[in-house]
Gaussian input, Z-matrix of N, CA and C with variables (Angstrom, degrees):
# hf/3-21g

backbone

0 1
 N
 C     1     B1
 C     2     B2     1     A1
 N     3     B3     2     A2     1     D1
 C     4     B4     3     A3     2     D2
 C     5     B5     4     A4     3     D3
 N     6     B6     5     A5     4     D4
 C     7     B7     6     A6     5     D5
 C     8     B8     7     A7     6     D6
 N     9     B9     8     A8     7     D7
 C    10    B10     9     A9     8     D8
 C    11    B11    10    A10     9     D9
 N    12    B12    11    A11    10    D10
 C    13    B13    12    A12    11    D11
 C    14    B14    13    A13    12    D12
 N    15    B15    14    A14    13    D13
 C    16    B16    15    A15    14    D14
 C    17    B17    16    A16    15    D15
 N    18    B18    17    A17    16    D16
 C    19    B19    18    A18    17    D17
 C    20    B20    19    A19    18    D18
 N    21    B21    20    A20    19    D19
 C    22    B22    21    A21    20    D20
 C    23    B23    22    A22    21    D21
 N    24    B24    23    A23    22    D22
 C    25    B25    24    A24    23    D23
 C    26    B26    25    A25    24    D24
 N    27    B27    26    A26    25    D25
 C    28    B28    27    A27    26    D26
 C    29    B29    28    A28    27    D27
 N    30    B30    29    A29    28    D28
 C    31    B31    30    A30    29    D29
 C    32    B32    31    A31    30    D30
 N    33    B33    32    A32    31    D31
 C    34    B34    33    A33    32    D32
 C    35    B35    34    A34    33    D33
 N    36    B36    35    A35    34    D34
 C    37    B37    36    A36    35    D35
 C    38    B38    37    A37    36    D36
 N    39    B39    38    A38    37    D37
 C    40    B40    39    A39    38    D38
 C    41    B41    40    A40    39    D39
 N    42    B42    41    A41    40    D40
 C    43    B43    42    A42    41    D41
 C    44    B44    43    A43    42    D42
 N    45    B45    44    A44    43    D43
 C    46    B46    45    A45    44    D44
 C    47    B47    46    A46    45    D45
 N    48    B48    47    A47    46    D46
 C    49    B49    48    A48    47    D47
 C    50    B50    49    A49    48    D48
 N    51    B51    50    A50    49    D49
 C    52    B52    51    A51    50    D50
 C    53    B53    52    A52    51    D51
 N    54    B54    53    A53    52    D52
 C    55    B55    54    A54    53    D53
 C    56    B56    55    A55    54    D54
 N    57    B57    56    A56    55    D55
 C    58    B58    57    A57    56    D56
 C    59    B59    58    A58    57    D57
 N    60    B60    59    A59    58    D58
 C    61    B61    60    A60    59    D59
 C    62    B62    61    A61    60    D60
 N    63    B63    62    A62    61    D61
 C    64    B64    63    A63    62    D62
 C    65    B65    64    A64    63    D63
 N    66    B66    65    A65    64    D64
 C    67    B67    66    A66    65    D65
 C    68    B68    67    A67    66    D66
 N    69    B69    68    A68    67    D67
 C    70    B70    69    A69    68    D68
 C    71    B71    70    A70    69    D69
 N    72    B72    71    A71    70    D70
 C    73    B73    72    A72    71    D71
 C    74    B74    73    A73    72    D72
 N    75    B75    74    A74    73    D73
 C    76    B76    75    A75    74    D74
 C    77    B77    76    A76    75    D75
 N    78    B78    77    A77    76    D76
 C    79    B79    78    A78    77    D77
 C    80    B80    79    A79    78    D78
 N    81    B81    80    A80    79    D79
 C    82    B82    81    A81    80    D80
 C    83    B83    82    A82    81    D81
 N    84    B84    83    A83    82    D82
 C    85    B85    84    A84    83    D83
 C    86    B86    85    A85    84    D84
 N    87    B87    86    A86    85    D85
 C    88    B88    87    A87    86    D86
 C    89    B89    88    A88    87    D87
 N    90    B90    89    A89    88    D88
 C    91    B91    90    A90    89    D89
 C    92    B92    91    A91    90    D90
 N    93    B93    92    A92    91    D91
 C    94    B94    93    A93    92    D92
 C    95    B95    94    A94    93    D93
 N    96    B96    95    A95    94    D94
 C    97    B97    96    A96    95    D95
 C    98    B98    97    A97    96    D96
 N    99    B99    98    A98    97    D97
 C   100   B100    99    A99    98    D98
 C   101   B101   100   A100    99    D99
 N   102   B102   101   A101   100   D100
 C   103   B103   102   A102   101   D101
 C   104   B104   103   A103   102   D102
 N   105   B105   104   A104   103   D103
 C   106   B106   105   A105   104   D104
 C   107   B107   106   A106   105   D105
 N   108   B108   107   A107   106   D106
 C   109   B109   108   A108   107   D107
 C   110   B110   109   A109   108   D108
 N   111   B111   110   A110   109   D109
 C   112   B112   111   A111   110   D110
 C   113   B113   112   A112   111   D111
 N   114   B114   113   A113   112   D112
 C   115   B115   114   A114   113   D113
 C   116   B116   115   A115   114   D114
 N   117   B117   116   A116   115   D115
 C   118   B118   117   A117   116   D116
 C   119   B119   118   A118   117   D117
 N   120   B120   119   A119   118   D118
 C   121   B121   120   A120   119   D119
 C   122   B122   121   A121   120   D120
 N   123   B123   122   A122   121   D121
 C   124   B124   123   A123   122   D122
 C   125   B125   124   A124   123   D123
 N   126   B126   125   A125   124   D124
 C   127   B127   126   A126   125   D125
 C   128   B128   127   A127   126   D126
 N   129   B129   128   A128   127   D127
 C   130   B130   129   A129   128   D128
 C   131   B131   130   A130   129   D129
 N   132   B132   131   A131   130   D130
 C   133   B133   132   A132   131   D131
 C   134   B134   133   A133   132   D132
 N   135   B135   134   A134   133   D133
 C   136   B136   135   A135   134   D134
 C   137   B137   136   A136   135   D135
 N   138   B138   137   A137   136   D136
 C   139   B139   138   A138   137   D137
 C   140   B140   139   A139   138   D138
 N   141   B141   140   A140   139   D139
 C   142   B142   141   A141   140   D140
 C   143   B143   142   A142   141   D141
 N   144   B144   143   A143   142   D142
 C   145   B145   144   A144   143   D143
 C   146   B146   145   A145   144   D144
 N   147   B147   146   A146   145   D145
 C   148   B148   147   A147   146   D146
 C   149   B149   148   A148   147   D147
 N   150   B150   149   A149   148   D148
 C   151   B151   150   A150   149   D149
 C   152   B152   151   A151   150   D150
 N   153   B153   152   A152   151   D151
 C   154   B154   153   A153   152   D152
 C   155   B155   154   A154   153   D153
 N   156   B156   155   A155   154   D154
 C   157   B157   156   A156   155   D155
 C   158   B158   157   A157   156   D156
 N   159   B159   158   A158   157   D157
 C   160   B160   159   A159   158   D158
 C   161   B161   160   A160   159   D159
 N   162   B162   161   A161   160   D160
 C   163   B163   162   A162   161   D161
 C   164   B164   163   A163   162   D162
 N   165   B165   164   A164   163   D163
 C   166   B166   165   A165   164   D164
 C   167   B167   166   A166   165   D165
 N   168   B168   167   A167   166   D166
 C   169   B169   168   A168   167   D167
 C   170   B170   169   A169   168   D168
 N   171   B171   170   A170   169   D169
 C   172   B172   171   A171   170   D170
 C   173   B173   172   A172   171   D171
 N   174   B174   173   A173   172   D172
 C   175   B175   174   A174   173   D173
 C   176   B176   175   A175   174   D174
 N   177   B177   176   A176   175   D175
 C   178   B178   177   A177   176   D176
 C   179   B179   178   A178   177   D177
 N   180   B180   179   A179   178   D178
 C   181   B181   180   A180   179   D179
 C   182   B182   181   A181   180   D180
 N   183   B183   182   A182   181   D181
 C   184   B184   183   A183   182   D182
 C   185   B185   184   A184   183   D183
 N   186   B186   185   A185   184   D184
 C   187   B187   186   A186   185   D185
 C   188   B188   187   A187   186   D186
 N   189   B189   188   A188   187   D187
 C   190   B190   189   A189   188   D188
 C   191   B191   190   A190   189   D189
 N   192   B192   191   A191   190   D190
 C   193   B193   192   A192   191   D191
 C   194   B194   193   A193   192   D192
 N   195   B195   194   A194   193   D193
 C   196   B196   195   A195   194   D194
 C   197   B197   196   A196   195   D195
 N   198   B198   197   A197   196   D196
 C   199   B199   198   A198   197   D197
 C   200   B200   199   A199   198   D198
 N   201   B201   200   A200   199   D199
 C   202   B202   201   A201   200   D200
 C   203   B203   202   A202   201   D201
 N   204   B204   203   A203   202   D202
 C   205   B205   204   A204   203   D203
 C   206   B206   205   A205   204   D204
 N   207   B207   206   A206   205   D205
 C   208   B208   207   A207   206   D206
 C   209   B209   208   A208   207   D207
 N   210   B210   209   A209   208   D208
 C   211   B211   210   A210   209   D209
 C   212   B212   211   A211   210   D210
 N   213   B213   212   A212   211   D211
 C   214   B214   213   A213   212   D212
 C   215   B215   214   A214   213   D213
 N   216   B216   215   A215   214   D214
 C   217   B217   216   A216   215   D215
 C   218   B218   217   A217   216   D216
 N   219   B219   218   A218   217   D217
 C   220   B220   219   A219   218   D218
 C   221   B221   220   A220   219   D219
 N   222   B222   221   A221   220   D220
 C   223   B223   222   A222   221   D221
 C   224   B224   223   A223   222   D222
 N   225   B225   224   A224   223   D223
 C   226   B226   225   A225   224   D224
 C   227   B227   226   A226   225   D225
 N   228   B228   227   A227   226   D226
 C   229   B229   228   A228   227   D227
 C   230   B230   229   A229   228   D228
 N   231   B231   230   A230   229   D229
 C   232   B232   231   A231   230   D230
 C   233   B233   232   A232   231   D231
 N   234   B234   233   A233   232   D232
 C   235   B235   234   A234   233   D233
 C   236   B236   235   A235   234   D234
 N   237   B237   236   A236   235   D235
 C   238   B238   237   A237   236   D236
 C   239   B239   238   A238   237   D237
 N   240   B240   239   A239   238   D238
 C   241   B241   240   A240   239   D239
 C   242   B242   241   A241   240   D240
 N   243   B243   242   A242   241   D241
 C   244   B244   243   A243   242   D242
 C   245   B245   244   A244   243   D243
 N   246   B246   245   A245   244   D244
 C   247   B247   246   A246   245   D245
 C   248   B248   247   A247   246   D246
 N   249   B249   248   A248   247   D247
 C   250   B250   249   A249   248   D248
 C   251   B251   250   A250   249   D249
 N   252   B252   251   A251   250   D250
 C   253   B253   252   A252   251   D251
 C   254   B254   253   A253   252   D252
 N   255   B255   254   A254   253   D253
 C   256   B256   255   A255   254   D254
 C   257   B257   256   A256   255   D255
 N   258   B258   257   A257   256   D256
 C   259   B259   258   A258   257   D257
 C   260   B260   259   A259   258   D258
 N   261   B261   260   A260   259   D259
 C   262   B262   261   A261   260   D260
 C   263   B263   262   A262   261   D261

   B1=1.4705
   B2=1.5709
   B3=1.3198
   B4=1.4895
   B5=1.4501
   B6=1.2121
   B7=1.4723
   B8=1.5190
   B9=1.4145
   B10=1.4495
   B11=1.5008
   B12=1.3420
   B13=1.4960
   B14=1.5024
   B15=1.3352
   B16=1.4784
   B17=1.4244
   B18=1.3849
   B19=1.4403
   B20=1.5348
   B21=1.3358
   B22=1.4282
   B23=1.5378
   B24=1.3453
   B25=1.6088
   B26=1.5027
   B27=1.3260
   B28=1.4872
   B29=1.4629
   B30=1.4129
   B31=1.4412
   B32=1.4970
   B33=1.4673
   B34=1.4527
   B35=1.4654
   B36=1.3725
   B37=1.5698
   B38=1.5378
   B39=1.3153
   B40=1.4138
   B41=1.4673
   B42=1.2864
   B43=1.4673
   B44=1.5738
   B45=1.3247
   B46=1.4835
   B47=1.4661
   B48=1.3067
   B49=1.4231
   B50=1.4457
   B51=1.2910
   B52=1.5810
   B53=1.4172
   B54=1.2816
   B55=1.4292
   B56=1.5091
   B57=1.3930
   B58=1.3639
   B59=1.5422
   B60=1.3309
   B61=1.5331
   B62=1.5127
   B63=1.3597
   B64=1.3571
   B65=1.5519
   B66=1.3633
   B67=1.3928
   B68=1.4983
   B69=1.3910
   B70=1.4246
   B71=1.5527
   B72=1.2773
   B73=1.4198
   B74=1.4769
   B75=1.4431
   B76=1.4234
   B77=1.5037
   B78=1.3921
   B79=1.4406
   B80=1.5081
   B81=1.3823
   B82=1.5716
   B83=1.4974
   B84=1.2908
   B85=1.5575
   B86=1.5399
   B87=1.2939
   B88=1.4816
   B89=1.5240
   B90=1.4053
   B91=1.4043
   B92=1.5018
   B93=1.4423
   B94=1.4460
   B95=1.5138
   B96=1.3316
   B97=1.4365
   B98=1.5153
   B99=1.3265
   B100=1.5393
   B101=1.4604
   B102=1.4229
   B103=1.4560
   B104=1.5446
   B105=1.3275
   B106=1.4743
   B107=1.5300
   B108=1.3178
   B109=1.4592
   B110=1.6188
   B111=1.3746
   B112=1.5025
   B113=1.5154
   B114=1.2291
   B115=1.5596
   B116=1.5081
   B117=1.4506
   B118=1.3067
   B119=1.6612
   B120=1.3319
   B121=1.4812
   B122=1.5393
   B123=1.2585
   B124=1.4897
   B125=1.4330
   B126=1.3469
   B127=1.4561
   B128=1.5212
   B129=1.3120
   B130=1.4574
   B131=1.3761
   B132=1.4119
   B133=1.4567
   B134=1.4856
   B135=1.3249
   B136=1.4271
   B137=1.4744
   B138=1.3374
   B139=1.4316
   B140=1.5596
   B141=1.3443
   B142=1.4744
   B143=1.5234
   B144=1.4090
   B145=1.4276
   B146=1.4843
   B147=1.3350
   B148=1.4890
   B149=1.5153
   B150=1.2854
   B151=1.4866
   B152=1.5819
   B153=1.3764
   B154=1.4255
   B155=1.5172
   B156=1.3535
   B157=1.4289
   B158=1.6208
   B159=1.3911
   B160=1.4112
   B161=1.6255
   B162=1.3722
   B163=1.4164
   B164=1.6737
   B165=1.2677
   B166=1.5048
   B167=1.4230
   B168=1.3893
   B169=1.4945
   B170=1.5446
   B171=1.3450
   B172=1.4972
   B173=1.5066
   B174=1.3258
   B175=1.4800
   B176=1.4683
   B177=1.3765
   B178=1.4667
   B179=1.5515
   B180=1.3518
   B181=1.4226
   B182=1.5660
   B183=1.3581
   B184=1.3698
   B185=1.5034
   B186=1.3602
   B187=1.5264
   B188=1.5342
   B189=1.1968
   B190=1.5167
   B191=1.5289
   B192=1.2888
   B193=1.4421
   B194=1.5282
   B195=1.2570
   B196=1.4108
   B197=1.5015
   B198=1.3504
   B199=1.3699
   B200=1.5431
   B201=1.3582
   B202=1.5283
   B203=1.6126
   B204=1.2646
   B205=1.5340
   B206=1.5511
   B207=1.3079
   B208=1.4596
   B209=1.5273
   B210=1.3268
   B211=1.4731
   B212=1.5378
   B213=1.2887
   B214=1.3624
   B215=1.5019
   B216=1.2736
   B217=1.4754
   B218=1.5128
   B219=1.3865
   B220=1.4171
   B221=1.5218
   B222=1.2142
   B223=1.5011
   B224=1.5062
   B225=1.3364
   B226=1.4655
   B227=1.4947
   B228=1.2637
   B229=1.4908
   B230=1.5238
   B231=1.3953
   B232=1.5961
   B233=1.5277
   B234=1.3117
   B235=1.4876
   B236=1.5465
   B237=1.2299
   B238=1.4046
   B239=1.5512
   B240=1.3168
   B241=1.4656
   B242=1.5062
   B243=1.2935
   B244=1.5073
   B245=1.5424
   B246=1.3617
   B247=1.4652
   B248=1.4693
   B249=1.2911
   B250=1.5158
   B251=1.5253
   B252=1.3398
   B253=1.3999
   B254=1.5465
   B255=1.4048
   B256=1.3987
   B257=1.5972
   B258=1.2903
   B259=1.4979
   B260=1.5978
   B261=1.2406
   B262=1.3575
   B263=1.5773
   A1=102.56
   A2=118.49
   A3=119.30
   A4=114.26
   A5=116.82
   A6=128.45
   A7=112.21
   A8=111.55
   A9=120.30
   A10=117.18
   A11=111.91
   A12=116.81
   A13=112.62
   A14=120.58
   A15=122.49
   A16=112.50
   A17=118.85
   A18=119.86
   A19=111.89
   A20=117.32
   A21=119.67
   A22=117.54
   A23=111.50
   A24=117.00
   A25=113.94
   A26=115.68
   A27=116.87
   A28=113.49
   A29=109.23
   A30=113.03
   A31=109.66
   A32=116.28
   A33=119.56
   A34=111.16
   A35=118.39
   A36=116.66
   A37=112.42
   A38=120.07
   A39=125.92
   A40=111.12
   A41=118.88
   A42=120.89
   A43=108.28
   A44=116.32
   A45=118.61
   A46=113.90
   A47=119.22
   A48=128.13
   A49=109.92
   A50=118.00
   A51=120.75
   A52=111.05
   A53=121.83
   A54=120.68
   A55=115.91
   A56=117.00
   A57=116.11
   A58=116.87
   A59=113.87
   A60=113.23
   A61=113.35
   A62=118.42
   A63=118.66
   A64=117.76
   A65=112.54
   A66=114.42
   A67=110.76
   A68=119.59
   A69=125.98
   A70=111.94
   A71=121.41
   A72=122.13
   A73=108.49
   A74=116.04
   A75=116.72
   A76=114.50
   A77=117.40
   A78=122.52
   A79=112.65
   A80=115.35
   A81=118.83
   A82=107.52
   A83=119.34
   A84=119.15
   A85=106.68
   A86=114.86
   A87=120.77
   A88=112.43
   A89=116.01
   A90=121.38
   A91=115.08
   A92=115.23
   A93=118.06
   A94=108.55
   A95=125.25
   A96=125.84
   A97=109.96
   A98=116.54
   A99=117.98
   A100=112.93
   A101=115.74
   A102=121.56
   A103=105.11
   A104=114.94
   A105=115.73
   A106=116.20
   A107=110.99
   A108=119.10
   A109=109.69
   A110=110.36
   A111=116.00
   A112=112.39
   A113=114.61
   A114=119.13
   A115=108.85
   A116=121.77
   A117=116.07
   A118=105.54
   A119=118.89
   A120=118.48
   A121=109.78
   A122=118.15
   A123=122.17
   A124=120.51
   A125=112.92
   A126=118.82
   A127=115.03
   A128=121.84
   A129=114.27
   A130=118.83
   A131=121.67
   A132=124.01
   A133=114.30
   A134=118.18
   A135=118.01
   A136=107.12
   A137=116.63
   A138=119.12
   A139=107.41
   A140=116.06
   A141=118.47
   A142=108.70
   A143=117.59
   A144=119.81
   A145=112.29
   A146=115.78
   A147=124.96
   A148=105.82
   A149=121.77
   A150=121.58
   A151=109.36
   A152=116.51
   A153=121.85
   A154=108.65
   A155=113.48
   A156=118.37
   A157=110.05
   A158=113.86
   A159=114.60
   A160=113.94
   A161=116.48
   A162=120.23
   A163=108.89
   A164=115.55
   A165=117.54
   A166=122.28
   A167=115.89
   A168=120.94
   A169=106.58
   A170=110.03
   A171=119.97
   A172=114.63
   A173=111.84
   A174=123.40
   A175=113.58
   A176=113.49
   A177=118.25
   A178=113.14
   A179=113.63
   A180=115.94
   A181=116.41
   A182=117.28
   A183=122.34
   A184=109.30
   A185=113.27
   A186=120.00
   A187=109.09
   A188=119.40
   A189=125.02
   A190=105.40
   A191=122.57
   A192=126.01
   A193=111.15
   A194=120.15
   A195=125.51
   A196=108.55
   A197=122.58
   A198=126.73
   A199=112.73
   A200=109.42
   A201=114.70
   A202=110.41
   A203=112.42
   A204=115.84
   A205=110.89
   A206=113.89
   A207=121.00
   A208=112.48
   A209=120.94
   A210=125.01
   A211=113.67
   A212=118.59
   A213=122.68
   A214=116.73
   A215=115.53
   A216=124.20
   A217=108.39
   A218=117.77
   A219=121.97
   A220=112.51
   A221=119.89
   A222=115.99
   A223=111.64
   A224=122.38
   A225=123.80
   A226=113.93
   A227=113.75
   A228=115.56
   A229=113.69
   A230=108.32
   A231=114.24
   A232=107.67
   A233=118.52
   A234=125.25
   A235=109.92
   A236=120.15
   A237=123.20
   A238=106.52
   A239=120.78
   A240=124.55
   A241=113.01
   A242=118.37
   A243=120.53
   A244=113.86
   A245=115.93
   A246=122.42
   A247=108.73
   A248=117.71
   A249=122.45
   A250=103.04
   A251=117.60
   A252=127.50
   A253=113.66
   A254=115.69
   A255=122.50
   A256=108.14
   A257=117.27
   A258=117.41
   A259=112.22
   A260=114.88
   A261=119.19
   A262=115.57
   D1=-43.08
   D2=177.99
   D3=-58.95
   D4=-37.12
   D5=-175.42
   D6=-66.77
   D7=-47.51
   D8=169.15
   D9=-57.51
   D10=-50.08
   D11=178.50
   D12=-60.40
   D13=-38.37
   D14=176.13
   D15=-67.99
   D16=-34.36
   D17=-179.17
   D18=-68.54
   D19=-33.40
   D20=175.56
   D21=-93.65
   D22=0.63
   D23=174.98
   D24=79.98
   D25=21.68
   D26=175.09
   D27=-120.32
   D28=160.87
   D29=172.44
   D30=-72.56
   D31=165.02
   D32=177.89
   D33=-62.49
   D34=-46.87
   D35=-177.64
   D36=-63.42
   D37=-35.57
   D38=175.33
   D39=-64.29
   D40=-45.04
   D41=179.35
   D42=-60.89
   D43=-47.19
   D44=177.49
   D45=-55.20
   D46=-45.96
   D47=-179.00
   D48=-61.77
   D49=-46.29
   D50=177.53
   D51=-64.45
   D52=-48.24
   D53=178.26
   D54=-60.43
   D55=-41.95
   D56=172.29
   D57=-63.73
   D58=-38.06
   D59=177.31
   D60=-70.16
   D61=-39.64
   D62=-177.37
   D63=-80.36
   D64=-36.17
   D65=-175.04
   D66=-96.80
   D67=-24.34
   D68=175.25
   D69=94.20
   D70=1.06
   D71=173.27
   D72=-134.81
   D73=157.51
   D74=178.57
   D75=-67.40
   D76=152.60
   D77=-176.03
   D78=-53.06
   D79=-44.58
   D80=-179.29
   D81=-57.20
   D82=-40.74
   D83=-173.53
   D84=-71.77
   D85=-40.59
   D86=179.28
   D87=-60.33
   D88=-37.75
   D89=171.68
   D90=-62.01
   D91=-43.10
   D92=179.71
   D93=-66.45
   D94=-37.48
   D95=173.76
   D96=-56.27
   D97=-46.75
   D98=179.27
   D99=-60.44
   D100=-39.21
   D101=-176.09
   D102=-67.94
   D103=-47.72
   D104=-179.72
   D105=-57.46
   D106=-42.95
   D107=178.14
   D108=-55.93
   D109=-50.65
   D110=-179.98
   D111=-57.94
   D112=-43.33
   D113=-178.30
   D114=-67.73
   D115=-35.87
   D116=-169.89
   D117=-81.45
   D118=-20.71
   D119=173.71
   D120=-70.47
   D121=-29.80
   D122=173.28
   D123=-74.98
   D124=-24.64
   D125=-170.31
   D126=-63.25
   D127=-41.21
   D128=179.10
   D129=-61.52
   D130=-21.20
   D131=176.32
   D132=-106.58
   D133=-8.44
   D134=-171.36
   D135=-130.91
   D136=164.88
   D137=178.71
   D138=-78.99
   D139=161.29
   D140=-173.18
   D141=-61.21
   D142=-37.89
   D143=-179.28
   D144=-62.09
   D145=-43.41
   D146=-179.38
   D147=-66.63
   D148=-45.42
   D149=-175.93
   D150=-65.43
   D151=-35.26
   D152=-176.28
   D153=-67.92
   D154=-43.58
   D155=-178.57
   D156=-67.08
   D157=-45.48
   D158=178.66
   D159=-58.79
   D160=-31.51
   D161=-175.13
   D162=-85.51
   D163=-3.16
   D164=-176.34
   D165=94.57
   D166=3.78
   D167=177.12
   D168=-77.74
   D169=148.99
   D170=179.77
   D171=-62.39
   D172=-32.61
   D173=-178.60
   D174=-163.42
   D175=176.97
   D176=175.76
   D177=-65.76
   D178=-39.07
   D179=177.99
   D180=-59.40
   D181=-34.68
   D182=178.11
   D183=-65.30
   D184=-46.74
   D185=176.61
   D186=-54.60
   D187=-46.43
   D188=-175.43
   D189=-66.76
   D190=-47.82
   D191=177.80
   D192=-60.41
   D193=-39.44
   D194=-178.06
   D195=-69.91
   D196=-44.65
   D197=-179.68
   D198=-63.34
   D199=-42.76
   D200=175.76
   D201=-62.31
   D202=-41.16
   D203=-176.80
   D204=-66.91
   D205=-53.05
   D206=-173.51
   D207=-77.52
   D208=-44.21
   D209=-173.43
   D210=-105.34
   D211=-12.45
   D212=-177.40
   D213=75.76
   D214=11.09
   D215=-177.89
   D216=-143.69
   D217=154.39
   D218=171.84
   D219=-80.69
   D220=163.54
   D221=-171.24
   D222=-60.82
   D223=-41.07
   D224=175.54
   D225=-51.58
   D226=-36.82
   D227=-177.19
   D228=-78.80
   D229=-30.01
   D230=177.69
   D231=-65.38
   D232=-35.41
   D233=-171.06
   D234=-87.64
   D235=-13.67
   D236=-169.07
   D237=-67.36
   D238=131.81
   D239=178.60
   D240=-58.80
   D241=129.01
   D242=177.43
   D243=83.56
   D244=2.59
   D245=173.13
   D246=-63.87
   D247=136.59
   D248=178.62
   D249=-80.59
   D250=161.68
   D251=176.92
   D252=-69.91
   D253=-23.37
   D254=-171.50
   D255=-88.79
   D256=145.69
   D257=173.66
   D258=-66.98
   D259=148.05
   D260=178.99
   D261=-76.16

């Protein structure tokens, strides 16, 4: 976070505030969404553990908890053909 703030010439608190104001969610949650998206793009070709590691999750369980929290589904349910976008 410090490196990103320095690259754009802002303090970390100011960067957090701007992201929350412009995007509507806190920066840490935005980062989790990005990590989840990265993991989900790897899952069709990789194991869940490999996709989790590639995306920056500490382990597969953290990926699963994050998917359930953010999307209301575990990764296998998100990828299942014909699965609706809404949680069951």
